[in-house]
MIGU-788738 format. One line per 8 residues: number of its first residue (from 1); their letters; for each residue x negated, y negated, z negated of N, C-alpha, C. Coordinates in steps of 0.1 Angstrom, whole numbers. Atoms other than C-alpha are relative to their C-alpha. Example, Ala and Ser with C-alpha at 12.3 -4.5 7.8 and 13.67 -1.06 7.14 Angstrom:
BEGIN
1	as	-9 12 0 -123 45 -78 -9 -12 0  9 11 0 -137 11 -71 8 -11 -8
***
This chain:
BEGIN
1	xxxxxxxx	-7 -11 -7 -259 -988 -1108 -6 13 -3  6 -13 4 -263 -953 -1120 5 11 10  -3 -12 -8 -262 -919 -1103 14 5 -4  -13 -4 4 -230 -912 -1123 11 -7 8  -10 7 -8 -211 -939 -1104 1 6 14  -1 -5 -14 -221 -925 -1070 5 14 0  -5 -13 0 -212 -890 -1081 15 1 -3  -15 0 3 -177 -900 -1093 8 -4 11
9	xxxxxxxx	-7 5 -12 -168 -915 -1060 -4 8 12  5 -8 -12 -168 -896 -1026 -9 -9 8  10 7 -8 -197 -905 -1004 6 -5 14  -6 3 -13 -174 -906 -973 15 1 -2  -15 0 -1 -137 -915 -968 4 -3 14  -6 3 -13 -114 -919 -938 12 -8 -2  -12 7 0 -87 -943 -930 11 8 6  -12 -7 -6 -52 -932 -920 -2 1 16
17	xxxxxxxx	2 0 -14 -61 -941 -884 -11 10 4  11 -10 -3 -93 -920 -885 6 14 -1  -6 -13 2 -73 -890 -898 9 3 11  -9 -2 -12 -48 -894 -870 -8 4 12  8 -4 -11 -75 -894 -844 -7 13 -1  6 -13 3 -92 -865 -860 10 11 4  -10 -10 -4 -60 -845 -857 3 1 15  -1 0 -14 -56 -855 -821 -11 7 7
25	xxxxxxxx	12 -6 -6 -91 -844 -812 1 15 -3  -1 -14 4 -85 -811 -831 10 8 8  -9 -8 -9 -57 -802 -807 -8 6 11  8 -4 -11 -83 -799 -780 -13 8 -5  12 -6 6 -113 -789 -803 3 2 -15  -4 -3 14 -101 -772 -835 -11 -2 -10  12 0 9 -136 -770 -851 -9 -11 4  9 11 -3 -154 -803 -852 -8 -4 -13
33	xxxxxxxx	7 6 11 -179 -821 -873 -4 -14 4  6 14 -2 -193 -857 -877 -14 0 -4  13 3 4 -228 -868 -877 -2 -15 2  2 14 0 -236 -904 -886 -12 -3 9  11 4 -9 -257 -918 -857 -10 -9 -7  11 9 6 -290 -934 -866 -2 -12 8  1 12 -8 -286 -960 -839 -8 1 13  8 -2 -12 -306 -946 -810 8 -4 12
41	xxxxxxxx	-8 2 -13 -280 -945 -782 13 -7 -3  -14 4 2 -247 -953 -798 2 -8 -13  0 8 11 -255 -978 -825 1 8 -13  -1 -7 12 -244 -967 -859 14 7 -1  -13 -6 -1 -212 -949 -848 -1 14 -6  -1 -14 4 -201 -917 -864 4 8 12  -2 -8 -13 -204 -891 -836 8 13 -4  -8 -12 2 -178 -863 -834 -3 10 10
49	xxxxxxxx	5 -11 -9 -189 -830 -819 8 13 -3  -5 -13 3 -175 -795 -815 -10 7 -10  9 -6 10 -190 -775 -845 -9 10 7  9 -11 -6 -203 -747 -822 -9 -6 11  9 6 -10 -221 -772 -799 -10 -10 -6  9 9 7 -240 -792 -825 -7 7 -11  8 -7 10 -268 -778 -846 -4 -10 -11  4 8 11 -270 -794 -880 -15 3 -3
57	xxxxxxxx	15 -1 2 -307 -801 -887 -3 3 -14  5 -3 14 -327 -790 -917 -1 -12 -8  1 12 8 -331 -826 -927 13 -8 0  -13 6 1 -294 -834 -924 6 2 -14  -7 0 13 -274 -842 -956 15 0 2  -15 0 -1 -237 -833 -959 5 -10 -10  -6 11 9 -219 -864 -973 13 4 -6  -13 -4 5 -186 -847 -977 9 4 12
65	xxxxxxxx	-9 -3 -10 -155 -840 -957 11 -10 1  -12 8 -2 -127 -861 -942 10 8 8  -10 -8 -7 -95 -844 -932 -5 14 2  5 -13 -1 -113 -811 -938 -12 2 10  11 -1 -10 -141 -820 -913 -13 -5 -7  13 4 6 -177 -821 -925 -6 -12 6  7 12 -5 -197 -853 -922 -15 1 -5  14 -1 3 -235 -853 -920 -7 -13 3
73	xxxxxxxx	9 11 -3 -263 -878 -919 -14 5 -2  14 -4 1 -300 -875 -914 -6 -5 -14  5 2 13 -320 -874 -947 -7 -14 -1  7 13 1 -341 -905 -939 10 -11 0  -10 10 0 -310 -925 -931 8 0 -13  -7 -2 13 -293 -911 -962 -7 -8 -11  8 7 10 -321 -925 -983 3 -15 0  -3 14 -1 -313 -960 -970 14 -3 -4
81	xxxxxxxx	-14 2 2 -276 -956 -975 6 7 -13  -5 -9 11 -274 -934 -1007 8 -8 -10  -9 7 9 -258 -962 -1027 12 -6 6  -11 6 -8 -232 -969 -1001 10 11 3  -10 -9 -4 -199 -952 -995 4 -4 14  -3 2 -14 -191 -947 -958 15 2 2  -14 -1 -3 -155 -953 -946 1 1 15  -2 -2 -14 -147 -938 -912 13 -6 4
89	xxxxxxxx	-12 7 -4 -122 -960 -894 1 2 16  -2 0 -14 -109 -964 -858 2 -14 5  -3 13 -7 -110 -994 -835 2 3 15  -2 -2 -14 -101 -999 -799 -14 0 7  12 0 -7 -128 -991 -774 -4 14 4  5 -13 -5 -149 -963 -759 -9 6 -11  9 -7 9 -166 -937 -781 -14 2 6  14 -3 -4 -202 -926 -779 1 10 12
97	xxxxxxxx	0 -8 -13 -212 -909 -746 3 15 -3  -2 -14 2 -212 -874 -761 10 3 -12  -10 -1 11 -187 -880 -789 14 4 5  -13 -4 -4 -153 -864 -787 11 -11 0  -9 11 -1 -136 -897 -792 -1 -8 13  3 6 -13 -150 -909 -758 12 3 9  -10 -2 -10 -123 -915 -732 14 -1 -6  -13 1 6 -94 -919 -757 4 -14 -3
105	xxxxxxxx	-2 14 2 -96 -957 -757 1 -4 -15  2 3 15 -101 -956 -795 -13 7 -3  12 -6 4 -134 -949 -812 -2 -1 -15  3 1 14 -146 -941 -846 -10 -11 -3  9 10 5 -164 -968 -866 -3 2 -14  4 -1 15 -183 -967 -899 0 -13 -6  0 12 8 -175 -993 -924 -7 5 -13  7 -4 12 -193 -993 -958 2 -10 -11
113	xxxxxx	0 8 12 -193 -1006 -993 -9 6 -10  9 -4 10 -217 -1004 -1022 8 7 -11  -7 -7 11 -207 -979 -1049 2 -9 -11  -3 8 11 -190 -996 -1078 5 -14 3  -5 13 -5 -180 -1026 -1057 14 1 7  -14 -2 -5 -142 -1019 -1052 4 -9 10
***
C-alpha cells in the first residue's frame, strides 16, 4: 500500500443518510464541524458541533469535508487510522451527549475500510 493510493481516495466519505441528517442539523445550526471521537465518553462516534462552539486543536488533522462540513481527528488517532478511509453513516439511536445529532433518534456512526480494499 503506497501513499499514492491514500492520496487518490478521499480520507472521509458520507452516506446519503448522513448527508440528509447533516442538512437537517444545518437548519438549526448552519455552521457545523465533525470531530472523530477518540473513545473517551462516546465511543468512536463522529461528534457534530457548532463551528463557533468547538475549538479545533493544534494537534487535530483535517481529514476532508462531507457535504461541505469539515471533519477532524486528533493527530495521535490519525496515526492509527491513516491507512483507513472513514465513512460517516447514520443508524437509529441517541447521539453523543454534546453532539448535535443527540435527541434526533438517529446518530452518526463511523464505518471504515482500508485504502485500496474496495
